[in-house]
C-alpha positions as CSV (number, residue, x, y, z in Angstrom):
1,M,-15.1,-19.9,-4.6
2,K,-14.5,-22.5,-2.0
3,K,-13.1,-20.9,1.3
4,L,-10.1,-21.7,2.9
5,N,-9.8,-23.3,6.0
6,E,-7.3,-21.0,7.8
7,K,-8.1,-17.6,8.7
8,L,-5.0,-15.7,7.7
9,I,-5.2,-12.6,5.5
10,I,-2.5,-10.1,4.5
11,F,-3.4,-6.5,3.4
12,D,-1.1,-4.2,1.3
13,L,-1.9,-0.4,2.2
14,D,-1.4,2.2,-0.5
15,G,-4.3,1.4,-3.1
16,T,-5.9,-1.2,-1.1
17,L,-6.8,0.3,2.4
18,Y,-5.6,3.7,1.9
19,R,-6.3,6.3,-0.5
20,S,-2.6,7.2,-1.3
21,E,-3.5,10.2,-3.7
22,T,-5.1,12.0,-0.9
23,S,-1.7,12.8,0.9
24,F,0.9,11.9,-1.8
25,F,-0.6,14.0,-4.7
26,P,-0.6,17.3,-2.4
27,A,2.8,16.4,-1.2
28,V,4.1,16.1,-4.9
29,Q,2.4,19.2,-5.7
30,R,3.9,21.3,-2.9
31,F,7.4,19.6,-3.4
32,F,7.3,20.5,-7.0
33,D,6.0,24.0,-6.4
34,E,9.2,24.4,-4.5
35,Y,11.9,22.7,-6.6
36,A,10.3,22.9,-10.4
37,S,9.2,24.9,-13.0
38,P,5.0,24.6,-13.6
39,S,5.5,22.9,-16.7
40,Q,7.8,20.3,-14.9
41,T,5.1,20.1,-12.2
42,A,2.1,19.7,-15.0
43,R,4.2,16.9,-16.6
44,I,4.3,14.7,-13.8
45,F,0.7,15.0,-13.2
46,K,0.0,14.1,-17.2
47,D,-1.5,10.9,-18.0
48,K,-1.2,9.7,-14.4
49,F,2.5,9.3,-14.5
50,V,3.1,9.9,-10.8
51,N,0.7,7.1,-10.0
52,K,3.4,4.6,-10.8
53,F,5.4,5.4,-7.7
54,I,2.5,4.5,-5.2
55,G,3.2,1.3,-3.7
56,E,6.6,1.2,-4.5
57,P,9.3,0.9,-2.1
58,E,10.6,4.3,-1.0
59,H,14.1,4.5,-2.8
60,V,12.5,4.2,-6.1
61,F,10.7,7.5,-5.8
62,V,13.8,9.1,-4.1
63,N,16.0,7.8,-6.9
64,W,13.7,9.3,-9.3
65,L,13.7,12.6,-7.7
66,S,17.6,12.6,-7.4
67,A,17.6,12.1,-11.3
68,M,15.0,14.9,-11.7
69,F,17.1,17.4,-9.6
70,P,20.7,16.2,-9.6
71,H,21.9,19.5,-8.1
72,Q,19.8,19.3,-4.8
73,N,21.0,17.4,-1.8
74,P,19.0,14.0,-2.0
75,V,18.9,13.6,1.6
76,K,17.5,16.8,2.0
77,M,14.8,16.0,-0.4
78,K,13.9,13.0,1.1
79,E,13.3,14.6,4.5
80,Q,11.5,17.4,3.0
81,F,8.9,15.3,0.8
82,E,8.5,12.9,3.9
83,E,7.4,16.0,6.3
84,Y,5.0,17.4,3.1
85,E,3.7,13.7,3.1
86,L,3.0,13.1,6.5
87,S,1.4,16.8,7.2
88,A,-0.9,15.7,3.9
89,V,-2.0,12.6,5.7
90,Q,-2.9,14.1,8.8
91,S,-4.8,17.1,6.8
92,S,-6.5,14.9,3.8
93,G,-5.6,11.4,4.2
94,Q,-8.6,9.2,3.8
95,L,-9.3,5.5,3.5
96,Y,-11.2,3.8,0.8
97,P,-14.9,3.3,1.7
98,G,-15.8,0.1,3.4
99,V,-12.5,-0.3,5.1
100,M,-13.4,-0.1,8.7
101,E,-16.6,-2.1,8.0
102,T,-14.3,-4.9,6.3
103,L,-11.6,-4.9,8.9
104,D,-14.4,-5.0,11.7
105,W,-16.2,-8.0,10.4
106,L,-12.7,-9.8,9.6
107,N,-11.8,-9.1,13.4
108,V,-15.1,-10.5,14.7
109,N,-14.9,-13.6,12.7
110,D,-11.5,-14.3,14.1
111,Y,-9.1,-13.7,11.2
112,D,-5.4,-13.2,11.7
113,I,-4.9,-9.7,9.8
114,Y,-1.5,-8.8,8.9
115,L,-0.4,-5.4,6.8
116,C,2.4,-5.9,4.5
117,S,3.8,-2.7,2.7
118,N,6.5,-1.0,1.2
119,A,6.0,2.2,2.9
120,T,8.4,3.9,5.1
121,L,7.7,3.3,9.2
122,N,6.8,6.8,9.8
123,Y,4.4,7.0,6.8
124,L,2.6,3.7,8.0
125,E,2.6,4.9,11.7
126,A,1.0,8.3,10.4
127,I,-2.1,6.4,8.8
128,I,-2.4,3.6,11.5
129,N,-2.5,6.5,14.3
130,K,-4.7,8.6,12.4
131,F,-7.5,5.9,11.7
132,N,-6.8,3.7,14.7
133,L,-6.0,0.7,12.6
134,S,-3.7,-0.9,15.1
135,Q,-6.4,-2.7,17.1
136,Y,-7.0,-5.1,14.0
137,F,-3.3,-6.2,12.7
138,K,-1.5,-8.8,14.5
139,A,1.7,-7.2,12.8
140,L,3.2,-4.7,10.4
141,Y,5.6,-5.7,7.8
142,I,7.9,-3.2,5.9
143,P,11.2,-3.6,4.0
144,Q,14.1,-4.1,6.6
145,T,16.5,-3.5,3.3
146,K,16.3,-2.7,-0.3
147,Q,16.2,-6.4,-0.9
148,H,13.7,-7.2,1.6
149,T,10.8,-7.9,-0.9
150,K,6.8,-8.6,-0.6
151,K,7.4,-12.2,-1.3
152,M,10.0,-12.6,1.4
153,M,7.7,-10.5,3.7
154,M,4.4,-12.6,3.0
155,K,6.6,-15.7,3.7
156,E,7.6,-14.4,7.0
157,I,4.0,-13.5,7.7
158,K,3.2,-17.5,7.0
159,E,5.6,-18.6,9.3
160,K,4.8,-16.2,11.9
161,S,1.2,-17.0,11.9
162,G,1.7,-20.9,11.7
163,K,-0.9,-21.4,8.8
164,Q,0.0,-22.8,5.3
165,S,-2.8,-20.9,3.4
166,G,-4.8,-17.8,3.5
167,Y,-5.6,-14.8,1.5
168,A,-3.8,-11.3,0.3
169,V,-5.3,-8.2,-1.0
170,G,-3.4,-5.7,-3.0
171,D,-3.5,-3.6,-5.8
172,R,0.4,-3.8,-7.7
173,F,2.1,-6.7,-9.6
174,H,4.2,-7.1,-6.5
175,D,1.6,-7.8,-4.4
176,L,0.1,-10.5,-6.8
177,Q,3.6,-12.2,-7.3
178,A,4.0,-12.2,-4.0
179,A,0.8,-13.9,-3.0
180,L,1.2,-16.5,-5.7
181,A,4.8,-17.3,-5.0
182,N,3.4,-18.1,-1.2
183,Q,0.4,-20.1,-2.7
184,L,-2.3,-17.3,-0.9
185,F,-5.3,-16.8,-2.5
186,F,-5.4,-13.2,-4.0
187,F,-7.7,-10.5,-3.9
188,G,-6.9,-8.1,-6.5
189,A,-7.9,-4.4,-5.8
190,A,-9.0,-3.1,-9.4
191,Y,-10.1,0.2,-7.7
192,G,-6.3,0.7,-6.7
193,Y,-3.6,2.3,-9.0
194,A,-2.9,-0.4,-11.3
195,P,-5.9,-2.3,-12.2
196,E,-4.3,-3.6,-15.5
197,E,-2.0,-5.4,-13.4
198,M,-4.6,-7.3,-11.7
199,K,-6.2,-9.5,-14.4
200,P,-4.4,-12.6,-13.1
201,A,-5.9,-12.1,-9.7
202,H,-8.1,-15.1,-8.2
203,K,-10.7,-12.6,-7.6
204,L,-11.0,-8.7,-8.6
205,L,-12.6,-6.5,-6.1
206,S,-14.4,-3.3,-7.2
207,E,-14.3,-2.1,-3.5
208,V,-13.0,-3.6,-0.6
209,K,-16.0,-4.7,1.3
210,Q,-16.6,-7.4,-1.4
211,I,-14.2,-9.4,0.7
212,I,-16.9,-10.0,3.1
213,D,-19.3,-11.4,0.9
214,T,-16.9,-13.7,-0.7
215,L,-15.6,-15.1,2.6
216,K,-19.2,-15.4,4.5
């Protein structure tokens, strides 16, 4: 691979830096223990069905909850799930192995590092604060509306950075599509939640710290 001249790299969060199942799954389990029958709970964990919500915008999961429990107040359900998830971030949330080493290397080597996520601000800040990640990122980008896509956010990051090329790292199809639309070299996190979606990536990663060897 030929290295790019401009040192810009944009990371996704869930399934790329953060092991979302360490907080999302316990929160889902706790929520369904309260609202659903044991058989309903078993079904959503069967065949990794619940994995498909990781990395999606919040409204996708909330809309699904509303359809599952049409007689419940959707605002209350959203607030309650967020409470459970933020609690789980603090008690059991984990980064992937090699994340801190990779961010340290990129920082020391003068890369402009940005975070581009579909997560909510409260969730993002909980993870950033727990692992002291704010020191690494130039800025954090999350959707401001339902129509604010990763493609748009990556374009905004390029404009803010003043760089015409760079790298993006993610584990879902919207990360890949956004990177390609913005002429970014894409590292596909095959260790994340949708390795089958990562086949068109410029380079597949089995662990995040492979970025270091690629960019040296």
